[in-house]
VOGU-3710 file (C-alpha; in Angstrom, 3 decimals, decimal comma):
1> mkilqankff> 51,884/42,344/-30,611  51,042/38,672/-30,467  50,456/37,366/-26,897  49,744/33,930/-25,528  47,474/34,015/-22,285  47,675/31,001/-20,183  45,550/29,901/-17,042  44,466/26,488/-15,938  40,786/27,525/-15,898  38,928/29,068/-18,799
11> yerggaekvm> 35,772/30,287/-17,035  35,236/32,821/-14,060  36,178/30,581/-11,115  37,879/33,402/-9,076  39,767/36,582/-9,162  42,570/35,403/-11,302  40,369/34,531/-14,063  38,453/37,726/-13,927  41,885/39,460/-14,286  42,850/37,244/-17,223
21> fetirglrer> 39,750/37,633/-19,309  39,801/41,502/-18,583  43,373/41,355/-19,992  42,343/39,372/-23,075  39,470/41,722/-23,787  41,444/44,854/-23,165  44,457/43,657/-25,345  42,146/42,740/-28,135  40,492/46,119/-28,027  43,839/47,636/-28,445
31> ghevsefsmv> 44,546/45,750/-31,536  46,720/42,896/-30,304  46,506/39,320/-31,356  45,787/37,001/-28,356  46,057/33,355/-28,126  44,852/31,073/-25,382  45,993/27,892/-23,486  43,919/26,246/-20,742  42,254/23,084/-19,750  39,036/21,647/-21,213
41> spknfisnya> 35,761/22,033/-19,238  32,222/22,205/-19,905  32,161/25,556/-18,044  34,770/27,186/-20,442  34,164/30,271/-22,198  34,360/30,135/-26,223  37,857/30,172/-27,438  39,101/29,790/-30,987  42,198/27,995/-29,512  40,085/25,381/-27,592
51> gyfirelpel> 41,467/22,627/-29,734  44,783/23,178/-28,128  43,617/22,975/-24,575  44,648/19,902/-22,582  41,994/17,378/-21,280  40,395/18,209/-18,017  42,392/17,005/-14,904  40,683/16,506/-11,550  42,338/17,196/-8,243  44,527/14,520/-6,828
61> ksapslfaqw> 42,178/14,130/-3,909  39,206/13,241/-6,007  40,966/10,813/-8,277  39,023/7,440/-8,378  41,784/5,016/-8,101  45,579/4,614/-7,222  46,379/4,635/-10,848  44,576/7,807/-11,623  46,322/9,290/-8,665  49,685/8,352/-9,984
71> kifshlfrss> 48,763/9,980/-13,488  47,841/13,198/-11,839  50,848/13,171/-9,540  53,337/12,711/-12,359  51,629/15,282/-14,576  52,633/17,820/-11,964  56,283/17,542/-13,172  56,036/16,570/-16,729  53,166/16,204/-19,171  53,607/15,109/-22,788
81> everklkalv> 50,305/16,404/-23,660  50,955/19,806/-22,436  54,513/19,836/-24,377  52,702/18,428/-27,556  49,652/20,910/-27,638  51,744/23,795/-26,409  54,202/23,375/-29,185  51,483/23,102/-31,680  49,738/26,307/-30,423  53,204/28,183/-30,484
91> laakpevahl> 53,854/27,013/-34,056  50,360/28,182/-35,140  49,857/31,492/-33,183  53,577/32,528/-32,914  53,266/34,545/-29,687  56,076/37,003/-29,025  55,501/36,691/-25,352  53,547/34,440/-23,049  51,565/35,919/-20,143  50,907/33,133/-17,418
101> hniyhqlsas> 48,369/33,278/-14,575  47,453/30,505/-12,385  48,792/27,683/-14,378  50,308/25,633/-11,395  49,291/21,661/-11,170  46,945/21,195/-13,927  49,053/22,871/-16,524  52,308/21,267/-15,302  55,947/22,485/-14,942  56,168/21,539/-18,574
111> tfvslkkmkv> 54,493/24,712/-19,417  57,445/26,739/-18,276  59,865/24,234/-19,721  58,095/24,170/-23,207  57,948/27,700/-23,533  61,613/28,160/-22,505  62,705/25,618/-25,027  60,848/27,211/-27,857  62,305/30,747/-26,736  59,030/32,321/-25,822
121> pmvltlhdvf> 59,587/35,015/-23,178  57,423/34,557/-20,224  55,760/36,924/-17,811  53,869/35,567/-14,782  51,318/37,319/-12,731  51,570/36,440/-9,063  47,811/36,038/-8,104  48,777/34,183/-4,946  51,997/32,975/-3,151  52,393/29,532/-4,610
131> plcpnhslly> 56,110/30,163/-5,342  56,563/30,651/-1,625  54,435/27,988/-0,149  52,860/24,633/-1,699  49,406/25,451/-0,055  49,210/28,770/-1,768  48,408/30,609/1,471  51,287/30,219/3,950  48,833/29,234/6,443  49,471/26,534/8,998
141> getmgekyyk> 46,179/25,099/10,138  43,823/28,251/10,761  46,526/30,633/11,623  49,449/32,439/9,750  52,367/30,041/9,597  55,108/31,909/7,710  57,788/30,584/10,139  57,047/27,055/9,078  57,647/27,446/5,523  60,566/30,149/4,904
151> kklynclryk> 63,173/28,092/3,555  61,540/25,000/5,095  59,174/23,469/2,449  59,331/20,046/3,863  57,142/21,510/6,794  54,111/21,422/4,310  54,415/17,516/4,603  55,303/17,440/8,138  52,307/19,438/9,162  50,061/18,221/6,282
161> cidnkflpsl> 49,460/21,714/5,122  47,190/20,921/2,188  43,681/19,701/3,384  45,247/18,428/6,405  46,015/15,111/4,400  49,158/13,432/3,796  48,923/12,569/-0,110  48,004/16,140/-1,236  50,789/17,505/1,170  53,359/15,118/-0,065
171> agtleayyyr> 52,672/15,900/-3,843  52,663/19,555/-2,979  55,900/19,427/-1,216  57,638/17,272/-3,952  56,347/19,817/-6,497  57,745/22,762/-4,644  61,211/21,063/-4,508  61,037/20,059/-8,027  60,382/23,648/-8,978  63,618/24,709/-7,040
181> lkkiwdmvdl> 65,708/21,719/-8,524  64,827/22,404/-11,886  64,989/26,143/-11,474  61,605/26,536/-12,863  61,201/30,095/-11,336  64,258/31,287/-12,956  62,779/30,613/-16,371  60,312/33,505/-15,872  61,607/36,772/-17,224  59,496/39,010/-15,316
191> ficpsqfmkd> 57,032/38,724/-12,429  53,886/40,925/-12,195  52,918/41,707/-8,591  49,510/43,174/-8,192  50,480/44,778/-5,042  53,543/46,219/-3,470  53,173/43,562/-0,647  53,629/40,794/-3,026  56,713/42,285/-4,606  58,048/42,809/-0,955
201> kmieygfpgk> 57,197/39,301/-0,033  58,750/37,723/-3,031  61,935/39,458/-2,320  61,868/38,630/1,540  61,877/34,994/0,349  64,723/35,387/-1,995  63,526/36,109/-5,315  65,327/38,826/-7,262  63,758/42,277/-6,961  64,964/43,164/-10,549
211> kmrvipnpfs> 62,416/40,706/-11,813  59,459/42,216/-9,969  56,943/44,773/-11,538  54,031/46,142/-9,757  50,878/46,475/-11,582  47,810/46,469/-9,704  44,757/44,661/-11,173  42,579/46,765/-13,415  39,165/47,728/-12,044  36,398/50,086/-13,511
221> lgaeqapplg> 34,321/51,727/-11,014  31,330/52,204/-13,461  29,439/55,482/-14,063  26,148/54,599/-12,608  25,085/55,976/-9,288  25,716/53,572/-6,375  22,400/52,730/-4,399  22,004/54,144/-1,037  23,721/52,280/1,921  21,949/49,455/3,454
231> nkvvylgrih> 21,997/48,601/7,308  23,770/45,305/7,487  27,153/44,024/8,195  27,930/41,539/5,318  30,195/38,517/4,643  30,081/37,732/1,044  32,043/34,934/-0,474  33,225/31,389/0,024  32,627/29,897/3,393  36,154/28,730/4,126
241> yekgikifme> 38,304/28,958/7,219  41,028/30,773/5,377  38,533/33,484/4,326  38,198/34,244/8,026  34,602/33,050/8,391  35,094/31,811/11,882  36,691/35,110/13,031  33,656/36,936/11,362  31,058/34,862/13,243  32,984/35,275/16,570
251> avkelsgypa> 32,993/39,054/15,847  29,236/39,032/14,952  28,462/37,323/18,241  29,797/40,588/20,064  27,449/42,837/17,847  23,998/41,508/18,463  22,688/44,927/18,096  23,430/45,212/14,386  21,904/43,154/11,509  24,201/40,784/9,737
261> lvagsgpedv> 24,142/38,775/6,660  26,460/35,947/5,530  26,070/35,006/1,960  28,012/32,063/0,357  28,815/28,403/0,402  31,797/26,319/1,240  33,395/23,682/3,370  32,259/25,534/6,633  28,754/25,685/5,912  27,726/23,346/8,433
271> wvnsyiaehr> 29,963/24,928/11,012  28,359/28,488/10,423  24,771/27,112/10,566  25,682/25,271/14,056  27,239/28,340/15,371  24,325/30,545/14,502  22,013/27,997/16,117  24,109/27,285/19,118  24,641/31,085/20,132  21,249/31,983/19,039
281> lqnvdrrgwv> 22,390/34,728/16,640  18,942/36,042/15,699  20,662/39,095/14,178  22,135/36,883/11,425  20,587/36,185/8,018  22,172/33,225/6,426  21,920/32,642/2,631  23,744/30,426/0,205  25,805/31,066/-2,793  24,616/34,307/-4,589
291> sgpsweavmr> 25,386/35,532/-8,192  23,948/37,974/-10,691  20,707/39,821/-9,375  20,856/38,044/-5,857  24,534/39,058/-5,699  23,550/42,791/-6,280  20,589/42,399/-3,809  23,135/41,605/-1,169  25,273/44,324/-1,939  22,357/46,850/-1,595
301> eakvivvpsl> 21,393/45,449/1,939  25,175/46,134/2,960  26,470/49,188/4,802  29,582/47,451/5,631  31,488/44,639/3,591  33,851/42,769/5,830  37,194/41,086/4,477  38,600/39,012/7,612  40,830/36,682/5,667  43,514/34,688/7,616
311> ffencsltil> 45,686/34,474/4,610  47,448/37,074/2,712  45,150/38,886/0,413  47,222/40,152/-2,595  44,778/42,525/-4,289  41,277/41,768/-2,941  38,455/41,579/-5,621  35,969/41,770/-2,679  37,363/45,179/-1,479  37,241/46,428/-5,151
321> ealshgrlvv> 33,698/45,221/-5,867  32,468/46,692/-2,368  33,872/50,054/-3,036  32,584/50,222/-6,542  29,103/49,564/-5,188  29,522/52,454/-2,509  30,047/50,224/0,506  32,166/50,782/3,480  34,872/48,173/4,057  36,326/46,523/7,194
331> avdrggnrem> 39,337/44,384/6,344  42,180/42,770/8,450  45,498/44,459/8,227  47,324/41,737/6,303  48,693/41,448/2,934  47,738/43,971/0,152  44,729/45,318/2,010  46,423/48,326/3,562  47,280/49,518/-0,106  43,516/49,960/-0,632
341> iidgvtgfla> 42,094/50,509/2,908  43,793/53,306/4,845  42,596/53,125/8,220  40,097/55,640/9,131  40,270/57,414/5,678  39,098/54,893/2,978  37,863/52,249/5,352  38,698/50,485/8,533  41,430/47,965/9,472  41,532/45,430/12,192
351> qpedptdlar> 44,102/43,038/13,695  44,261/39,903/11,790  42,798/36,824/13,698  41,239/38,955/16,508  37,549/38,764/16,695  37,201/41,398/19,301  39,337/44,033/17,234  37,339/42,998/14,173  34,030/43,667/16,144  35,496/47,162/17,310
361> aikkamelpa> 36,324/48,039/13,567  32,786/46,951/12,380  31,095/48,902/15,100  32,880/52,011/14,121  32,006/51,621/10,622  28,290/50,780/11,394  28,021/53,940/13,556  29,649/56,179/10,990  27,108/59,183/10,326  25,810/59,109/6,693
371> aeaaemiqra> 27,736/62,270/5,501  31,124/60,758/7,012  30,304/57,531/5,376  29,851/59,122/2,010  33,023/61,083/2,255  34,923/57,915/3,312  33,521/55,978/0,175  34,428/59,001/-2,121  37,972/59,106/-0,955  38,158/55,229/-1,314
381> qaliaknhnp> 36,637/55,223/-4,836  39,320/58,099/-5,831  42,147/55,881/-4,634  40,855/52,760/-6,655  40,215/55,038/-9,750  43,860/56,265/-9,546  45,670/52,949/-8,607  43,541/50,315/-10,666  42,735/52,584/-13,670  42,398/50,133/-16,770
391> eqyfkkllnv> 44,414/52,458/-19,017  47,207/52,600/-16,654  47,149/48,694/-16,302  47,495/48,092/-19,995  50,179/50,804/-20,509  52,334/49,312/-17,729  51,612/45,712/-18,924  52,598/46,459/-22,520  55,792/48,087/-21,154  56,529/44,785/-19,375
401> yrevl> 55,938/42,811/-22,497  58,265/44,922/-24,468  60,894/44,601/-21,698  60,999/40,841/-22,127  61,372/40,922/-26,039
//
């Protein structure tokens, strides 16, 4: 089968890209022809189709002038470059189906419109809730704000839901209404939901259930023996309020008897460092962004990996990676987390946005005897091996492709 894979970034920026690259690799291993459509970047991996990629487009907020902002803004709705290059790619590669990932904004609504005009069936993996909310998270400030967005997209502008700024929020709101007006979402033949939660949420917001297919992201646990459990409570990832870093720090303040580690970087770096100093949290080890061997080292130090996100986690890569490394997981009971973490069975769940309850769950995990911890991790890994098996992923994915042909 000839398949086009499209995503706005062609390097490992986050979970969506990891899933896309795993999909490309697996499809080629199974004998399928894969073409690629993305955006030019010096960080990009090698692609035989790079000549069809559109120029790199900065975010609206980082545009150097009003004219540049206008060009980026208009690109959201229609891009002659996307239309031209995507048409050339389709004529050259002749894909039977297009599998879209995170293409929003940079690859323009023109990607959907162009593929529809060229009669290429479309499958879209829902890596986040963008079809439901312009800010990709359904957050209102630093709390869950679903009531503000359901059938009220204008509230994104009213409450400046994107970066707490007027211009990005205006652009996001107009883009969301444009997708509704032009029936962009109707152009997608089938939606792939990495969790049952995502399917249920899409249906709740009025999307047709008959177009939803649940396929959990693929993940290989690996054959190597996991290192022994460490002794630390670990937050590992982007230091951003939506990831729940402030809730985590407030919980850690209640757990002075346990060593903790915060590894990562992001917009809340200064806040975290100030909080540690202000509250004299001598039990907290602070590190910057880690990758490769330093990332592995952090994993080895952990007994518990904490996922305290404010937004709806869909199919958390952090949880999958923690379990594959034989670590206990404490996560908030929100989004797709409960599909991987069954409270008291495969990990521990805490109430969202509640530092005290998060501290309770962390303490429970940290005090778990070694034998019980090993049994819990074993159960969790068995669940992941069953639900995220790569062979099952590709079998279901190819069935979805065949459905739309």
